[in-house]
N, C-alpha and C positions, 0 to 999 in steps of 0.2 A: 311914489306908491307905483310899484307894477302891477299888473293884476292877477291874483290869486289863483292856486291852482284847483281843477277838482278831488275833489277827496273822494275815496274807494266808494265804490256804488253808483259815482257820476257819471256820463257817456265823458269819456277821456280822448285825448289827442292821442293815435293811434302813430308810430311812429313813422309809415308811407305818410301822411300826412305833414311830415315837423314844419316842413316850411308856413303852413296855415298860425302857426303857432303866433307868430306874429309880433310886435313889439309897442303893447298900449303900455302908455308910462304916464306915471302921476308925479309932479319933481317932488323931490323930499324933503322941502322945505317948512313943512306945519311936525307940529309936535306929536308924541307917541301920544299923549290921548285922545287929538284932535283926527288923524291917521284914524284912532279906535272909532271914534264919533262917524266918520266919513264910511267906515264899513257895515255900520251899525244903520245907517243912514238909506245904503246900498242893500242891507237883507229886508229891511220894512219894506223898501218902495219893489226890489227885485222881481216881485206876480205881477206885477202891476203893471210891469214894462211893454204888451204885446196891447194894453187897451190905450189905443190910441188918444180917445177922448179924453182920459185919465191925465192930465199934464202937471199934477198936483198934488203931492204925495206929502200926508202928513203920521206927525209919532205923540202922542203924549210927552213935554219936556223932560220929566221924572222917570218915564220908559230909556229914554234915551241918554239920558246920564247915569242911570244906573248899568244900562247895560256897556255901557262905554269905558264907565268906570269911575265917573269923576268919585271923589272921595266926601268932596264938597257941597255944597248946591247953590254952588254960586254960578249964577247965571252969567252974569256978566263974564265970562269964563268962556261961558258956551256959545255967546253971544258973537267972541272975538276968533270963537273957533268956526261959527261958522261962517264969518266976515270973509276969514282968509281963507274958505275954501271956492270963495267963487271969485277971489283973484286966483288962486291954483290953477297952472295951467296941465294941461291933461295934452296929449300928444301920441299919435299911432299911425305908424310904417308899418304895414301889411300889404303884403304879398298875394294874390288871389288863385283862383285856380289854375287862370287862365295866363297866370304870370304877369299880369301886370299890377300894378302900385298904387294903394289907397292910403294918400298918408292925410292927416288933420289934428286942428288941435281944437284945443273948446276949454272949460275949465269943471271944474269939480262937480262944481254946484251954479246953476244956471240964476237960481234966488232963494231966497231964504228971509223967512219971517219967523216970530214968535209972538201969540197973544190969547191970553187968557188959560194958559196954561200947553201952546200945544204949538209945536213948533211943525210950519208949511213948509215945503224944498221942494224946487225943480231940477230936473237936468235938461239938459240943450237935448234938441229932436235925434244930432247922429250920437251923443253918449250911449244913449239910450238904446238907441240900435246895437251897438257895440256891445256894450254890457252886457245885452241880451241871447246875444250868441254864443255859446257853449264856447265855440274854438279861440274863439277870445278870453271870456273869459269865462269862471267858475268859481261859487260862492267855496268863502273857507268859512270855517267853525268858528263862529264867536266866540266859543267857550274858551278856546286856543288862543285866539288873537287877547283875550284879557288878561293872558296869562302876562306878557311883554311886558318890559319896564325896561327895555330901552328902543328909541324909535330908529337907532340903526337896523338892530336885530330886527325890526318889528318888518323894515321894509328889504329887508336880505329875505327876510322870510315870503314877505308875496314874488318878489320879483324870481323865487327860485322854486316857490309852491306850485307854478303853474308849471314847470315844467316836469315835473315830478313822474308822468306817466311815460317818458323817454330818458327818465334817470338823471338828466344831464343837461344846463344850458348852454345854450349857445355860446361864445365869445364873449361875453361883453368887452370894448373898447373900457379903457381905465374914466378916458373922459365923459362916457354917457354913464359909466360906474359909480363916478365922482356925484352925477347929477341925479340919478337914481336915488343914491344914499345920504342927498342933501348936502357935500361937503363941496361942493364943486368952487363955493366962495371963500373956502379957508384954506390959504396959500402953505400951512406949514403942513397940507395931505395933499400937496404938489406932491411930496418925496414919498414914493409907494414902501420904501420901508415903514414909513410913522406909519404910513395910512393902515398897512397892514397890522401892524401892531396895536393902534390904539383904536380901529375900529371893526378891520374885516375879524381879523383870530376874538373878539370880545364878542361879534354880532355873532358868530360861527356855534362858542362855548355858550349861549344863552339858547340859542334854537336848538340845537345839542339836545338841552338837557330838558326842556319844557312842551316841544313842538311835538307833532308828527311826524317828522322828514327830519333825517340825520347830513350833513354836507360837510365835505371836504374839499377845498380851492386847491383847482390848478391854476401856475401861472404862462401865462402865453408871451416868449421873450423875443426879440428881434434884436438880434449883436447883444446880449445878455443884457440888455434893457428892457422891465417887464411891460407890455404895452395893453397889455388885456385881462382878463382873468374870468377862469371859468369852474362851474362850482359840479359836482357828483353829488349826487342826490338818491338817502335812501329811504326805505320806511323804517322808523321809529316807532316801533311795536310798543318801546316800555316806557321814549319818556314821557309820556302823561299818566303814565301810572307810576309814578317815582313817589307819590305823592299817598301815606298810607293810612289807614282809617284812623283816625282823634286818638281812638284806646289806647296805642300804641305809642303816643308821643306822652315828653318829660310835659306834664301843662303848668307846671311852675315856671320853667325854659319859656312856653311856649307862651305865656303872658306876658312875659316880662319883653319879649321880641318884640308882640304889638305893643306894650305899653308905653315902654321905654326910648324905644327904633321904633317906632311908626311903621313896623309893616303889617301890610294887612293878616289876615288869616292866613287867605291862603299862601300868598309867600313868608309868614313864618312857616307852617307848614313843609313846603319847598325846601325852606331851608334846613327842618328838623330832617326831611327825609334822606337828604343829598349830603350831607356832613355831620361827622360825628359831634356827640358834646362838648367833649374836648374844643376841639375848630372851634367850634359856636362862643362857648362860653371867653376862647380869649380874643377872638373879632370883636365879643362886645366888651372887653375890657380895652381894648385898642382903642376901637372907636368913641366909647368910653373919654377915655385920656383927649383923646383928637377934637373934639369935639368942648373942652375940658378947655381947650388953652386955645380955641379960637379959630381954631383951619380948617372945619367946615364950611365950604362955600354956604350961602343960605341959609345958615344956623339951622332950627328944627326942622324945617323945611329939607334941606337934605341931609337931613341924619339916616331915611331908607334909604337912598339910592347907592348912598357912599357905602352903608354895614352890608348892601350886596355885590358892591363892587368890589368890595375886599374881602369880601365872602369867599365868592367868586375866584379872581382872580390868587388866592393865598400870599398874597403878597406882607404878610408880619411874623413876627418873630414870635416861636413857640416856647413857651417856660413850663419848669414845674408840670410837665405830662407826658405822658408814658408816647407820646412822640418822640418831643422834645429828646429827651433818653435814645429814646433808638437813632434818632439826626447825632448827638452828642456820641456815643458808643462807645464812652467813656473817656472818650481825647478829644481836646481842642481841634473842631476842625475850621478852615478857613471861611465865613462869611459866605463867600459864595458856591463854597462848596453846602453849605447848609440850606443855604438858601434852596438849590438843587434838589438836597436833599427831600425837603421839606416839602417841595412841589411836588413831588413826583410820589412822596406818602398819600398826600392830599390826592390828588389823583388816580392811585389807585385803590384809596376808600373808595372814591364816588364807582370806579369801575365794576368793584366786586359787588356793590348793594344796586347795579344796573342789572349783572347779571341775573344778579339776585331776586328782582323784581320782574327780569323776563321769565323765570322758570316758577316762581312764582304765579303768574297769569296763566301759563301753559297748564299747570294746575287747578287753577279756575275753569278754565274752555273742560278739560276732561271733569269736571264736576258737574259743570252744565249740560254735557252732551251727553251723559247717562244718569240724570236727573228724570223724575216723572213729570206728569204737564202738572198734575198735585200739588208737589212740591216746588216745584216751579213758580207756578201763581202766589202762592205763600208766599217764596221769597222777596215777587216783583208787586204785592203790594205792602210789604214791610219795608220795601226801597222806597217807595214814593210817599211812605208817610214821615221820609227823614227829610223829605223836599219842603217841605208845605213851607209856606212864605219865600221861594225861590222861585218864582214865575220862569225864569228862560229856563233853567233845570226840569223843571217840570214839565216844557213846553216839551222838551227837547226826548225828553224822557217817555213821551206818549207817542211821540211820532217813531222814538225804537219800539214800542208797543207794536205797533199797526206798521212798521214798512222792515224789521227786523237788521234796519241799518239807518247810523244814523253816526249824531254828534259822536267823538273820538272822545268827546273829557265825558258825558254821563256816561256811557258803557263801562268805561273806566274807572267811572267811581262807584258803579255797579260789582264790575268788576273787586273792588276793593271793599264792598261793604259783604261778600259775598264770603271774600279770605277771612276777612273779620270773624263772618260765623261758622265758616266749616272747617278751616285751617290754623296751624298752630301760632302763635305768637305771631307777632313782625320781627321784634328784635329776639325774641328766644328762638325760633328758625332763624335769622339771618346769622345769629352767633353762630349755630350750627353748621350753619353752610360756609361761613370761613372757615371754619375746623377741621370742614372735611377737604377745603383746598388746601389745609396744610398739612394734610395726614402724606 
């Protein structure tokens, strides 16, 4: 787990002091949920770090599980996660202003306990100091990390996001990169071609789809052999805006995705926002067939991640859809050609939606900029009323109103609320946008 990057509005690292980005890394041998829990604990304790007399931090177990995205109330799983964090190594290797090396190693948590519904935990003094230094660590948006479903993607996001101010990571030697993503003990990933296909590219896809940054990988070679990777980083203003307002969704499909395929509401809405209903229906049939045949690992528990992976990768055959007719074109294409054509069409559909989302966001920004304070305050109040019962969202919304900046997720949700109120319906406007591209 690498140290996350500064978000807009924070004191980010300037290119002139690039060397101070350092290398603070947590070995990624913990699960995605455990990684999220660590971020929640850190977020909860961060403001208390300067107080040397306060060594023990507390958070209600219910809040920890809710914020980390634990779907069940399985406290044993949480205990196992905390136990792993007490044994998970954190390493840093930093060059200071005078060119002197600062190396150290500790654990993600020094201790953890649960009693009477309260989780108590502590960090080592050295780690507290490093984590509170904005040159080496900056908090990331909990609402963004809550959207990740892949531990590899979340690990890559954290290790890239802290370099967003300079738009690129340093070159990461492959041994270090494998360690950061937790695949250093998997022999099959020793071959870069497999590592790239199975780990790097799916992680980049997820990051570019749901987060606030966009990544592009560059390879470092020596005598044609890949020895390291570097990532180019861009802001992804439309990535977090992919979910449209609830009124634009096919509610029957939304319900089926949650009830039959075990997706969370957020995952189901993202699927409907990023993919055509034809595409989703075909994937549903495909996954249902595989489940009936007993080919999904972990049975019912594996349905949601399997469904999302197939939906993202596009590795299913379409039939009886408009896409299928376009692929066939009245003639029999080879299986490889059909698959390539299908993938291209699906990617084009995603690209059009992203372009449209960016345009829709700009329209909302123009509306808000020209709005008088009375109308804006009324919209603020109406939006706040939709957040009742969502503690984290309400907290982030209050922070945004007070400071004028804050969680990208809550701001984007507000923009979607405004779009629903003041702009044409999403699907109707998207269809007009598609037609304008073909004109």
